[in-house]
GUTI-331883 format. One record per atom (N, C-alpha, C): x, y, z; residue in one letter. Coordinates in pm, whole numbers, plus 32768, in hexadecimal, padded with zeros to 4 digits. Example, Ala and Ser with C-alpha at 12.3 -4.5 7.8 and 13.67 -1.06 7.14 Angstrom:
<atoms>
85277DC7830Ca;84CE7E3E830Ca;85287EB6830Ca;85057F1F82C4s;85577F9682CAs;850A80038313s;
</atoms>
This chain:
<atoms>
8933DE7BCFFDm;898EDDDED025m;893ADD8ED033m;8961DCFECFE3n;891BDCC9CFB1n;8907DC5CD041n;88E7DBDED058r;88A6DB72D07Fr;8941DB56D0CCr;893FDB1BD01Ea;89F2DACFD088a;8A5CDB1CD0ABa;8A99DB85D0E6v;8AAADBFAD0F3v;8A8EDBECD19Av;8A33DBFFD1CAt;8A00DBF3D26Dt;8A19DB3CD2A7t;8A25DACAD26Ce;8A08DA57D26Ae;8ABADA20D239e;8B13DA76D219t;8BA8DA94D22Dt;8BC2DABDD293t;8B7FDB28D2CCh;8BB3DB4AD35Eh;8BFDDAE5D3AEh;8C7ADB22D3CBd;8CA0DA8ED421d;8CA3DAC8D49Ad;8C61DA50D4ECp;8C4CDA72D5A5p;8CD4DAC4D5F2p;8D13DA8ED60As;8DB4DAA3D617s;8DADDB19D61Fs;8D8ADB64D5F8a;8D95DC0AD5EFa;8D66DC2FD63Da;8DA3DCD6D683l;8D94DCB9D6B7l;8D5ADD79D6C9l;8CD7DDC2D6F1f;8CE7DE3BD6E2f;8CCADE85D78Bf;8D36DEB5D79Ef;8D12DEF4D842f;8D02DFDFD7FAf;8C6EDFCCD837c;8C49E040D839c;8C34E097D883c;8C7BE0FAD879v;8CD9E146D925v;8CA1E180D931v;8C52E1E4D961s;8BE3E232D9CFs;8C25E2ABD9FBs;8C4BE34BDA05l;8C7AE352DA7Al;8BF7E3C9DAB8l;8BAEE3CBDA7Bn;8B40E421DA9Bn;8AA7E3F7DA84n;8A78E39DDA69p;89EBE37EDA7Fp;8994E342DABDp;8905E330DA84a;8884E3E1DA63a;882BE3B1DA99a;878CE39DDABCi;872DE346DABBi;86FEE3D8DA00i;86C8E3A7D9D9d;8698E3F9D928d;862DE3FFD974d;85E0E454D928t;853EE459D975t;84EBE47DD900t;84A6E446D889r;8443E49DD83Er;83FAE4DFD889r;83B6E547D824l;8320E594D86Al;832BE58CD7C5l;8288E570D795v;8248E585D70Fv;8211E5F5D741v;81C1E651D6ECl;816AE711D6DAl;8151E6C9D67El;80B5E704D680d;8062E764D619d;80EFE7CED5A2d;8131E81DD5DBa;816FE86DD5FFa;8183E8B8D686a;8214E912D675l;8295E926D703l;8269E9C6D716l;8223E9F5D760l;821FEA5ED762l;823FEACAD7C8l;82CFEAF9D784p;8303EB32D826p;82F0EB7AD880p;82ECEB81D8D3g;82B0EBE9D94Ag;8221EBC6D96Bg;81DBEB5CD92Er;8137EB2FD96Dr;8164EA97D9C1r;80FDEA77D9F8v;80DAE9E6D9DFv;80DEE9D8D95Bv;8116E96ED99Dn;8146E8C7D90Dn;8100E845D944n;80A5E801D8F7r;807BE790D92Br;80A7E722D8F1r;80D6E6B6D905a;8133E637D8EFa;80BAE5CED85Ea;80AFE59DD7FBr;8034E526D815r;809BE4B7D82Br;810AE4A2D805e;8163E46ED81Ee;81D7E454D899e;8225E3D2D8C2v;8287E3EBD923v;82BEE390D934v;8362E370D8F1h;8384E316D8CCh;844CE30CD8E7h;8466E2AAD9A3r;84A8E2A3D9B3r;8540E254D9B1r;859AE251D97Ea;85F4E1EAD957a;8690E219D949a;86BEE1A7D965p;876CE1BCD96Fp;877DE229D922p;8806E27FD941g;8845E286D8ECg;88DDE31BD90Dg;88CAE381D888g;899EE375D8B7g;89D1E332D82Ag;8A2FE383D818k;8A53E379D789k;8A69E2ACD771k;8AB1E25BD7DCa;8B13E1CFD806a;8A74E1C1D831a;89FFE1E0D828a;8991E128D830a;8967E138D7CCa;8948E1A6D7AFh;88EDE19FD6C8h;8982E13DD6C7h;89D0E150D68Fv;8A39E0F8D656v;8A23E047D6A0v;89FBE079D713a;89F4DFBBD713a;8984DFA3D71Da;8912DFD0D732i;88B5DFB1D6C1i;88A4DFADD64Fi;88DBDFF1D608a;88FEDFEBD520a;8947DF61D568a;89BBDF47D5B8l;8A1FDEA2D565l;89A0DE52D5A5l;892ADE51D5EDr;8928DE28D631r;88A5DDD1D594r;8878DE33D561g;881CDE21D4E1g;884ADE0ED48Fg;88EBDDD8D494l;88E1DD8FD406l;892FDCFFD41El;8905DD07D4B9g;8936DC77D4EFg;89C6DC5BD525g;89B3DCEDD51Ba;8A62DCFBD5C5a;8A52DCA8D62Fa;8AB1DCA9D69Ea;8AA0DC99D6FBa;8AF8DD05D743a;8AE5DD67D741p;8B2BDDCAD78Dp;8B39DDC7D834p;8B74DE39D88Cv;8B52DE11D92Bv;8BB4DEAAD932v;8B44DEEED93Fw;8B5ADF8DD955w;8B85DFB7D9E2w;8BEDDFF5D9F8i;8C3EE026DA55i;8C1EE0EFDA91i;8C1DE0B7DB1Bg;8BB8E162DB36g;8BA0E14EDBC5g;8BA9E1DFDBADf;8B78E223DC81f;8B04E203DC8Cf;8A99E1CADCF1s;8A44E1EFDD18s;8A42E21DDDC6s;89ACE297DDB7g;89A9E299DE1Fg;890BE2A9DE53g;8911E28FDEC5g;8880E2CADEDDg;87B9E2A6DEAEg;8775E2BADEB2a;86EFE25ADE53a;86E5E272DDB4a;8712E2FCDDA5t;8735E2F6DD32t;87B7E28FDCE8t;885DE264DD1Eg;8852E209DD13g;881DE198DCE4g;87E0E15DDD5Ar;878EE100DD9Cr;8754E0CADD0Er;8725E0FEDCDDe;8698E11CDC69e;870CE0FFDBECe;8732E15EDC07l;87CAE116DB8Dl;880CE073DB3El;87FAE053DBBAl;8871DFF8DBCFl;87ECDF9DDBA5l;8785DFA9DBC5a;8703DF11DBBAa;86B9DF75DB10a;86D7DFC0DAD2g;86C5DFD0DA7Cg;871EDF7DDA0Fg;87A5DF95DA38l;87E8DF59D9BAl;87FDDEACD9F8l;87E0DE86DA4Ck;87C9DDDCDA5Ak;8765DDAAD9FEk;8715DE13DA36d;8672DDF2D9E4d;86A0DDD4D92Fd;86C9DE0AD92Cl;8719DDE9D865l;8768DD9CD8BCl;8793DD71D8EDg;87F9DCF3D8ADg;8895DCF3D8CBg;886DDDABD8EAi;892DDD6DD90Di;8984DDAFD9A2i;89ABDD69D98Ee;8A3ADD5BD9D1e;8A42DE09DA4Be;8A4EDE05DAE5v;8A99DE8FDAD0v;8AC4DE24DB67v;8B40DEDFDB59t;8BC7DEE4DC15t;8B9FDF46DC05t;8BB9DF77DCBBa;8B6BDFDFDCACa;8BBBE019DD0Aa;8BBEE096DCE7i;8C16E0D7DD81i;8BAEE160DDC4i;8B83E11FDE29p;8B62E14FDE73p;8B8FE1E3DE8Ep;8B2BE25CDE6At;8B7DE31DDE8Bt;8B1AE303DF39t;8B2DE39ADF86s;8AE5E3E1E00Fs;8A77E3FADFC5s;8A72E43BDF15e;8A24E4A1DEFBe;8A01E458DEBBe;893BE4A5DE8Dr;8901E419DE31r;8929E43ADDAEr;8928E3C6DD53s;8930E3DCDCADs;88ACE455DC4Fs;88C4E475DC3Fr;88B2E533DBA8r;8804E4D6DB96r;87B1E552DB1Bi;873AE50BDB37i;8758E578DABDi;873FE55CDA3An;874DE5E1D9A1n;86BDE589D97En;8685E61BD96El;85E1E623D932l;85E1E63AD888l;8597E602D820e;85B0E637D7E2e;84E6E635D7ADe;84DEE696D779i;843FE69DD78Bi;846EE6DDD6ECi;83D8E67FD688l;83D8E67AD5F7l;831DE69BD615l;8324E6FED57Dd;8292E6BED5A8d;8248E6B5D4DCd;820AE6BCD4F5i;81B0E680D456i;81E0E688D407i;821CE724D3DEr;8253E747D386r;829CE71ED353r;8332E6F7D39Cg;837EE688D39Ag;83FFE6DAD3E9g;83ACE784D416e;842FE7BFD453e;8479E778D4D6e;84F7E787D500v;8509E74DD57Av;855BE78AD5A2v;851FE7A1D634t;85A4E809D68Ft;85F6E7A8D711t;8671E79FD716e;86E2E75AD774e;86C2E7C3D7F9e;870FE76FD883i;8701E7C1D8FEi;8785E786D91Fi;87E9E785D8FDl;87FCE6F2D96El;885AE731D9EFl;8873E6EDDA53e;8895E71ADAAAe;896CE6C8DAB3e;898AE731DB03p;8A23E73BDAEDp;8A56E69CDB33p;8A31E66EDBB1g;8A52E606DC27g;8A7CE628DC4Dg;8A26E5DEDCF8g;8AAEE5F8DD70g;8B48E5DEDD46g;8B6EE642DD92t;8C00E608DDC7t;8C4CE5ACDDF1t;8C88E588DDA4i;8CADE518DDB1i;8D34E4F7DE51i;8D17E489DE84a;8DA2E4C1DEF2a;8E42E495DEC8a;8EE3E4C5DF0Dq;8F3FE46EDEACq;8F15E3DDDEE4q;8ED9E3A6DF2Ds;8EFEE331DF5Bs;8E9FE2BFDF04s;8E02E320DED1e;8DFFE2FADE7De;8E2BE2BEDE0Ce;8E90E344DDAAw;8EB7E328DD4Dw;8EFAE29EDD68w;8F7DE2DDDDCCs;8FBCE270DDD1s;8F98E1D8DDC1s;8F47E1B9DDECe;8EE1E168DDEFe;8ED9E132DD39e;8E65E175DCFEf;8E51E181DC94f;8EBEE157DC75f;8F47E196DC62q;8FB6E147DC32q;8FE0E0D5DC16q;8FEDE0B0DC7Bq;8FE7E038DCB6q;8FC4DFAADC93q;8F20DFCFDCB0i;8EC2DF5DDC35i;8EDADF6FDBC7i;8EF5DFFADB8Cc;8EBEDFDFDAF1c;8F54DF81DAC8c;902DDFB7DB02n;9070DF56DB19n;906FDECCDAFFn;9001DE64DB5Fd;8FBBDE37DB76d;8FB8DDDBDB20d;8F22DE1EDB10a;8ED8DDABDA8Ea;8F0DDDEDDA23a;8F6BDE2FD9CEl;8FCBDE3ED958l;9025DDD1D975l;904BDD96D9DCq;90A9DD10D9A4q;9046DCA4D9C9q;900ADC9DD94Bs;8FB2DC58D94Bs;9004DBBCD8E8s;9024DB75D8EAp;907CDB31D851p;9033DAF1D7F8p;8FE2DB55D7BCa;8F8DDB44D743a;8FDDDB79D6D1a;8FA8DB43D63Ek;9008DB79D60Dk;900ADBF5D59Dk;8F85DC11D5DAr;8F52DC77D565r;8F3EDCDDD5FCr;8F1EDD78D5FDk;8F0FDDBAD675k;8EE4DE3DD635k;8EB8DE9AD610i;8E90DED7D628i;8E31DF58D696i;8E84DFC3D6DBa;8E47DFEFD72Ea;8E2CE086D6DAa;8DA1E0BAD71Dv;8D3FE100D6CBv;8D30E17AD70Bv;8DBBE1FCD711l;8D85E22CD7AEl;8D3AE275D76Fl;8CCBE2A8D782s;8C7BE354D75Es;8C1BE394D7E2s;8C21E413D7B2g;8BC0E458D7F3g;8C1EE4CDD832g;8BB1E51CD8AAs;8BF9E575D8B3s;8C1EE551D975s;8C77E5A8D99Fq;8CF2E586DA17q;8C78E5AEDA66q;8C3CE5AFDACCp;8C59E622DB5Dp;8C92E62BDB99p;8C76E689DC19p;8C9FE6E7DC62p;8D23E66ADC8Cp;8D81E6ADDCBDg;8DBFE66DDD41g;8E41E616DCD0g;8DEFE5E5DC48v;8E6EE56DDC02v;8EA1E5C4DB7Fv;8F84E5B1DBB2p;8FAAE612DB7Dp;8F8AE617DACFp;8FF9E697DA73a;8FCBE656DA10a;8FFCE60FD9E2a;9055E5D8D9FBe;90C0E549D9E7e;908EE4FBD9F5e;9011E4D5D9FFa;8FBDE468DA02a;8FDAE41BD9C0a;8FA8E421D92Eg;8F79E3E9D8B7g;9007E3BDD896g;905FE42FD877a;910BE3C8D87Ca;912AE3AED8D1a;9102E39FD960v;9135E32ED9ABv;910BE2AED975v;9088E28ED982l;8FFAE20ED932l;9069E1B8D8BBl;9081E238D851v;9097E21DD7F7v;913FE1DCD7E0v;917EE1EBD829k;920DE1C0D84Ek;9207E17BD88Ak;919CE15DD927a;9170E105D92Ea;9148E041D8E9a;9118E08CD898a;90CFDFF5D852a;9133E017D7CFa;916FE046D7A5q;91E4E02DD71Eq;9231DFB4D773q;928ADFAFD800s;92F7DF7CD819s;92B4DF1FD86Fs;9239DEEED82Dk;91F5DE59D869k;91CDDE04D7AFk;9215DE4DD771n;9208DE3DD6CCn;916DDE1ED6BBn;9100DE8ED6DCc;9084DE9AD6B6c;906FDF1DD693c;9021DF23D5ECm;9029DF9FD5C5m;8FD1E034D5ECm;8FECE084D5DDa;8FCCE115D617a;8F92E15CD5DCa;8ED2E15FD5D0f;8E82E1CBD5B8f;8E34E22CD5D3f;8E5EE289D5B6i;8E30E302D5D9i;8DB8E35AD5DCi;8D5EE3C3D5EFd;8CE0E3EDD605d;8CEBE477D63Bd;8D26E4CED633s;8D0CE53AD6C2s;8D11E5C6D681s;8D70E5E5D6A5s;8D13E6C4D6D4s;8D9AE749D712s;8DD6E7A9D72Dg;8E17E7CAD717g;8E80E7D7D73Eg;8EA9E7DAD7ADl;8F4CE795D817l;8F7BE70FD7DCl;8F3DE6B9D86Ag;8F04E635D84Dg;8F29E628D7C8g;8EC9E637D78El;8F3FE60AD6C7l;8F53E5F1D6BBl;8FB0E687D6E9s;9069E6E6D699s;90AFE688D6F2s;908DE623D78Ck;90E7E60CD7BEk;9123E576D78Ak;9081E547D776a;9080E4C1D73Aa;90C8E4A7D6C2a;908DE515D638l;90E1E4E1D5DEl;9170E4DED5E5l;91C3E52BD62Ag;9215E53DD656g;9288E4CCD642g;9219E458D6DCa;9256E3C0D6E6a;925FE360D67Ca;91EEE392D5EAg;9239E349D581g;91A2E2FAD54Eg;9133E2E4D57Dp;9099E280D560p;90F2E254D4D4p;9097E1C2D4CEn;908AE158D462n;9030E1B7D3F8n;8FA2E214D442l;8F56E24FD3EFl;8F0BE2AED431l;8EFCE341D406v;8EDFE3AFD44Ev;8E0DE3C9D3BCv;8DBBE3B0D3FBk;8D66E3AFD3F7k;8D0AE447D432k;8CE2E4BDD3CFi;8CEAE508D3F1i;8C57E585D3C4i;8BF1E5ABD3C9n;8BCEE600D390n;8C09E696D331n;8BBBE6B1D2C3r;8BD9E71BD2A1r;8BFEE7BFD341r;8B72E79BD36Fe;8BBCE842D3DFe;8C18E829D439e;8C25E7A0D46De;8CC6E764D4C3e;8D4DE788D480e;8D10E733D400a;8DA2E75AD3A9a;8DDAE7CFD327a;8D61E855D35Be;8D96E8C1D32Fe;8DD1E8F8D3CBe;8DA6E8ECD443v;8DEFE91BD4B7v;8E39E8E3D4C5v;8E7FE87DD47Fv;8EF9E7FCD4A5v;8F43E836D440v;8F5AE858D3F4t;8F8CE84FD373t;8FACE926D343t;8F53E91BD364q;8F32E9D0D31Fq;8F38E9EFD294q;8EE4E980D26Ai;8ED9E957D1C1i;8E1FE997D19Ci;8E0CE9F8D144a;8D78E999D135a;8D24E962D119a;8CDEE968D123i;8C93E89FD0DDi;8C33E8CED08Ai;8C22E8F7CFE4s;8BACE8FFCF8Fs;8B96E8B5CF37s;8BDEE862CF2Cd;8BCBE7EACED6d;8C0DE74ACEE3d;8C23E6D8CEC0p;8C8DE6AACEBEp;8CF0E686CEB5p;8D36E708CE53l;8DD4E71FCE49l;8E22E777CEA2l;8DB0E7CCCEE0s;8DC1E7D4CF6Bs;8DD8E791CFD4s;8D4CE756CFD3a;8D5DE703D057a;8DEFE690D042a;8E31E66DCFCDa;8E7EE604CF87a;8F10E676CFFDa;8F03E6D8CFF6s;8F96E754CFF4s;8F88E730D095s;8F64E713D0B7a;8F0EE74AD150a;8F2CE6ADD1BBa;8EEDE663D13Ca;8F3EE5DED18Ba;8FEEE5B7D163a;9009E5AED115r;90AFE5B3D0F8r;90DDE63AD155r;90ABE685D194k;90D0E700D1F1k;90D7E6A8D29Fk;9069E63AD293l;9078E5D4D31Dl;90C5E562D329l;9103E547D27Dl;9168E4E5D27Cl;91F0E53AD29Fl;9211E5AFD2B0e;9286E5FAD2CFe;9264E5FBD34Ee;91FBE63FD391l;9206E631D41Dl;91F8E5C2D44Dl;9211E533D416g;922CE4B4D42Ag;91EBE410D446g;9166E436D40Ea;9127E3EFD3DFa;9176E389D395a;9144E31DD38Ek;9186E2C0D322k;9125E29ED27Ak;906FE2D8D2EEs;900DE2E4D27Cs;8FB9E308D27Cs;8F71E387D25Aa;8F01E3BFD27Ca;8E7EE404D22Ca;8E31E3F1D264v;8DBBE3FED21Fv;8D42E475D254v;8D30E4B8D203i;8CB3E51AD200i;8C29E503D1EDi;8BE0E560D242s;8B92E53CD1F5s;8B2AE584D1DBs;8ADEE5ABD169i;8AC9E61CD105i;8A1EE615D11Bi;89C5E5FFD172g;893AE5ECD175g;88FFE5B3D11Dg;88A9E611D0A0a;885CE5C3D047a;8899E579CFDCa;8941E58ECFF5r;8981E592CF7Br;89A4E4FBCF7Ar;89CEE4CBCFCEg;8A04E474D02Bg;8A57E487D06Dg;8B3DE433D051m;8B7AE411D069m;8C0AE41ACFEBm;8C58E493D060v;8CDEE470CFF5v;8D43E449D08Ev;8D65E3C7D04Bg;8E04E3BED091g;8E6AE3C0D02Bg;8F2BE375D0B2v;8F7EE34FD050v;8FC9E335D0ABv;8FCEE29AD04Dp;9004E244D0B9p;908EE23ED0F4p;90CDE25BD08Cs;915EE285D0CFs;9183E2DBD063s;921CE332D06Dr;924FE397D07Ar;9233E3DDCFA5r;9262E2FECFADn;92A5E333CF16n;9262E309CEC1n;91BEE32ECED8q;913DE2C5CE99q;9120E313CE9Cq;90A7E310CE4Bp;9049E380CDF5p;8FBAE37FCE64p;8F70E420CE4Da;8EFBE411CE93a;8EB9E3C0CE6Ca;8E3CE39CCEAEi;8DA7E358CED4i;8D4DE3DCCEBFi;8CDCE3CBCE71h;8C82E3E3CE9Ch;8C0BE378CE27h;8BB8E37BCED3v;8B3BE2F9CEC5v;8AC3E362CEF6v;8A50E326CEC5w;89D7E347CED5w;8977E30DCEDAw;88AEE32ACEE1t;8853E2E6CEB5t;880CE329CEA1t;87A7E304CE72t;871EE37FCE66t;8711E3D3CEE5t;86C9E418CF10p;86BFE42ACFBAp;8630E3FECFDAp;85F8E3E0D030l;8579E39AD07Al;852AE424D0C9l;84B3E423D09Ch;8495E48FD142h;8478E429D1A2h;84C9E44AD215a;84ECE44FD274a;8474E478D2C3a;8475E426D337k;842CE44AD3FAk;8476E4A9D425k;853BE461D3FAs;8560E4D4D470s;85FFE499D417s;8662E50FD426t;86D3E4E1D3F4t;8748E482D482t;86E7E4C1D4E0v;87A4E490D552v;878CE421D54Dv;87D5E3D0D56Dg;8868E351D540g;885BE32DD4FFg;8827E394D455c;886CE363D3EDc;88F5E340D3EEc;8953E3B3D42Fg;8A07E3B8D417g;8A33E32AD492g;89C4E31ED509d;8A1BE2D2D551d;89DBE238D4F7d;8953E1F1D4B5a;898BE1AED46Ba;89BEE1A3D3C2a;89CFE208D3A3a;8A3EE1E7D352a;8ACFE1D2D386a;8AFDE1FFD3B6l;8B75E1CCD438l;8B66E13BD467l;8AEFE0FDD488a;8B11E06DD49Da;8B1CE043D412a;8AD2E071D399g;8AF8E027D2DEg;8B9FE00DD2ECg;8BE6E096D325l;8C80E07ED302l;8CBDE01DD372l;8C90DFE7D3A9a;8CF5DF9DD448a;8CA3DEE5D405a;8C12DEECD3E5f;8C0BDE7AD3BFf;8C4FDE6FD32Df;8C5EDE88D2A7g;8CA7DE8BD269g;8D59DE6AD28Ag;8D52DEC4D2DAa;8DEADEABD2E0a;8E4EDE1ED366a;8DE2DE16D390a;8DB1DD88D3ADa;8DB1DD09D347a;8DAADD26D309i;8D6FDCB6D28Bi;8DD7DC7AD20Ci;8E39DCF9D21Bd;8E7EDD27D17Ed;8E31DD4FD148d;8DEADDAFD124l;8DC5DE05D0ADl;8DF1DE6CD0ABl;8DF8DE56CFF0s;8E74DEEBCFE0s;8E42DF62D025s;8E8CDFB2D01Cf;8E60E04FD031f;8DF1E09BD012f;8DEAE075CF67e;8D8DE0D7CF1Ce;8CF2E07ACF80e;8CFADFD1CF57k;8C78DFD4CF99k;8C07DF92D034k;8CB4DFF0D064s;8C91DFB5D111s;8C87E07CD0DCs;8C3AE0C3D0C3l;8C23E15ED0B0l;8B7EE162D084l;8B8FE0DCD027a;8B02E0FFCFE1a;8AB0E07CD021a;8ADEE038D07El;8A94DFD2D0FFl;8A49E07DD14Bl;8AE5E0D2D1A1a;8A9CE0EED1E7a;8A62E18FD1C4a;8A59E1A6D139v;89DAE1FAD13Ev;8980E1B0D0FDv;893CE12AD0C8a;88F3E0DBD112a;8895E0D6D190a;8944E0D8D219c;8897E0B7D284c;88A7E135D299c;88D2E1C1D26Dg;88A2E23ED2CAg;8816E248D226g;8810E21BD1D0a;879EE229D1A3a;870AE1CDD1F1a;8758E182D205a;86E3E0FBD22Fa;86C9E166D2E6a;8728E1BFD31Fn;86F5E214D395n;869FE236D38En;8685E2A9D2FEc;8604E2DFD2EDc;8585E293D2E9c;8545E211D29Dl;84DDE1EFD2D4l;84C2E17FD375l;855BE182D3B9a;8535E130D450a;84E8E197D49Ea;84E6E146D503r;8462E193D57Dr;8481E1ADD5A4r;84FAE1CFD601l;8557E1EAD643l;85C4E209D646l;8636E254D613p;86AAE26ED5F0p;8703E1F3D602p;875FE1D8D5ADa;8788E132D594a;8768E0B8D550a;86F4E09BD582l;86A7E047D597l;8678E026D500l;86F4E016D4B9i;8721DFFCD445i;86DBDF21D42Ai;867DDF38D38Da;869EDEBCD38Fa;86C1DE80D338a;8709DE00D318q;876ADDBBD2BFq;86F2DDA8D250q;8698DDADD21De;8672DD9CD1C7e;8641DE4DD144e;862DDE8FD1CFd;8628DF1FD138d;86C3DF30D160d;8750DF17D1BCv;87C3DF33D15Dv;87DBDEA9D0E4v;87D7DE74D0EFs;87BCDE18D07As;8793DE6DCFFDs;8716DE99D005r;86D5DEAACFADr;86FCDF33CF91r;8745DF8FCFDCl;8713E034CFAAl;87EBE029CF9Fl;8838DFC6CFA0e;887ADFBACF4Ee;888EDFA2CEA8e;8860DF79CE76k;8847DF88CE00k;884CDFBECDC6k;8812E028CE03d;87FDE0D0CDD2d;8867E111CE06d;88EEE0EACE4Dv;894FE157CE0Ev;89BCE15CCDABv;89DEE1F3CDBFh;89E0E202CD75h;8A73E21DCD6Ch;8B1CE1E3CD5Ei;8B96E223CD71i;8BE2E26FCCB4i;8C31E289CD1Be;8C8DE2D6CCA3e;8CEFE2FCCCD6e;8D86E314CC83s;8DDCE344CCC4s;8E0AE3F7CC95s;8E49E40FCD08l;8E37E4B1CCF4l;8EC3E4B3CC89l;8EC3E543CC3As;8F32E56ACBF5s;8F48E5FBCC18s;8FD7E5F4CC9Ee;9004E63BCCC1e;9015E6E1CCC4e;
</atoms>
């Protein structure tokens, strides 16, 4: 992404990063994780977490001004909101009686990463109803370009249809809906016809029942996602990049770059999703949006904490991105 791309970003474009299950991410850095033993951390870092928060942080790094909408409860929720505000991100919070969760990332000096994710507190029916109303109000903004990014897991108490409800709400307000989820919630959301679904290999294998071993099998899974309702689909395949299908009648595209040595890959998929949303907002072609997404994911490997990507890293890394059309 050269500098001209970010300078042409339309400031009237609005990004809504919608989080049903936000968190505080706690990263512990150890010499080595020894199961069943006392482990002492060399470093401890706490930052806003949950996939939607990571997307918002990455969008901010690209020069956008995203709005984060999500549940927030207890001291953890207050810390989450304060952290997002400190990063210059506008927040709209729906209070919950139960505290927001904590996600634990254990990173040793050899590069091994262990994640322990809490399920999240149970959401009351009244809280879910308020969430829907606040989303509906926010999505009514008169901005000419609006993208709602609905990403992350669902906490107990939120119905499986939540993603589908939010996709339909966004599209009824002339707002594009991008999805990154998993399991039953993802299946329901696909049926609502999101503008784009971006998921990883494991999530795609579960929902499509297609084993993914290479770019061609990823393309087959992406086409299955279109059959299930998505208008366009992208699947990340780890170090081999991403495969995307822009629509049913167009060829699949494989985009990749030279893998980087990463302290942690946590947040790479979220940074990539931010790149896809940013690309759509400035009318990049599908393949150029994919290239931007891959560069954002790679820049995350260089970031101090998840999603804290630097625009200059993205610009430099995008020059080395490879794009090919797949013959299926």
